[in-house]
C-alpha positions as CSV (number, residue, x, y, z in Angstrom):
1,M,0.0,0.0,0.0
2,Q,2.9,2.3,0.7
3,D,4.2,1.8,-2.8
4,V,0.9,2.8,-4.3
5,E,0.9,6.0,-2.2
6,T,4.5,6.7,-3.4
7,Y,3.4,6.2,-7.0
8,L,0.4,8.5,-6.7
9,S,2.5,11.3,-5.2
10,T,5.0,11.4,-8.1
11,A,5.1,14.5,-10.3
12,P,3.8,12.9,-13.6
13,V,0.7,11.4,-11.9
14,L,0.0,14.7,-10.1
15,A,0.5,16.7,-13.2
16,T,-1.7,14.5,-15.3
17,S,-4.5,14.6,-12.7
18,W,-4.2,18.3,-12.3
19,F,-4.3,19.1,-16.0
20,G,-7.2,16.7,-16.5
21,L,-9.2,18.4,-13.8
22,L,-8.3,21.8,-15.2
23,A,-9.3,20.8,-18.7
24,G,-12.6,19.4,-17.5
25,L,-13.3,22.6,-15.6
26,L,-12.5,24.8,-18.6
27,I,-14.7,22.6,-20.8
28,E,-17.7,22.8,-18.4
29,I,-17.2,26.6,-18.1
30,N,-17.2,26.9,-21.9
31,R,-20.3,24.7,-22.0
32,F,-22.3,27.0,-19.7
33,F,-20.8,30.3,-20.7
34,P,-19.8,30.0,-24.4
35,D,-17.6,32.6,-26.0
36,A,-16.6,34.1,-22.6
37,L,-13.4,35.5,-24.1
38,V,-15.3,37.6,-26.6
39,F,-17.1,40.6,-25.1
40,P,-19.7,41.9,-27.5
41,F,-20.1,45.7,-27.3
42,P,-23.7,46.9,-27.3
């Protein structure tokens, strides 16, 4: 069990999980608020 905890705390695993979480968050934000980077002027 200690080997599994050591593996899960390595940098590539943490980076992959962080980037996956961040990508999912950005996808969901763009799903609910599309074109948020474009501010249309009235």
